[in-house]
N, C-alpha and C positions, 0 to 999 in steps of 0.2 A: 504494499499500499504506500502510495506517495505520502511524504510528510511535508517537505518544503524544498525550495531551491533558492539559490542565491547567485546573482550575476557576479562575474569575476572580471572579465576584460574582453576587449574587442581588437581584432587584428586590422590592418590597414585595408583589407578587402571586405570588411563588414561581417566577418565571422565572429560569433559571440560565444565565449566560454561561460558555462554555468556549472556550479556544484549542485548536486541534488542528493537528498537523503530519503530513503524509504525504510519501511519497517514491516517485518512479517510477524504478525501476531499469532499466526497459526503454528509457529515453531515454539517449542518450550525449551529453554527460556526464549523470550522474544529476541529476534535478531535484527540488527540494523544493517542496512545496505547503503553504500556510498558510491556515487557515480560522478563522472565528469562528462559533460555533454557540450558539443559544439553545434550551434545552430548556424545554418547557412545564411547568407545575406537576405534570402527570400523567406527567412524564419522557419524553414523546414529543418528537421532533425532526423536524417536517415539513421537506421540502426548502426551503420558503420561509424557514425559520429558520436557513439556512446561507448564508454569504457567503465567497467566496475573497478573501483578502487578497493583492493583487498587489504591493503595496509595503509590505513589513514595516517599513520605517523610518517610515511615516506611516499608522498604523492608525486614527487618529481618524475620518477620513471614512468608512471602512468600518463602524466600530462605530456611528457615528451613524445611517448609512443602515439598518443591520440593526435597531437598537433602535427606530427609527421604524416600520419595516415590521411588527414583531411587537407593538408597543404596550408597550414597556418603560416602567415607571413606577418611578422612584427610590423 
């Protein structure tokens, strides 16, 4: 279940990076999920533009991978 998202930054081509958090209340104990999402300039967010962040303490590797995948340009 979606909990919330937060805008992070925009590249020079209009791509927008967001952080999103979800929660699965069907699991015991309840489990949180963290994602980085990059929306295209047309506000679409294809599945390829989403990555699950499995280690919230070390997000840099996930963000680097996602940005390379979608062609992020500072």
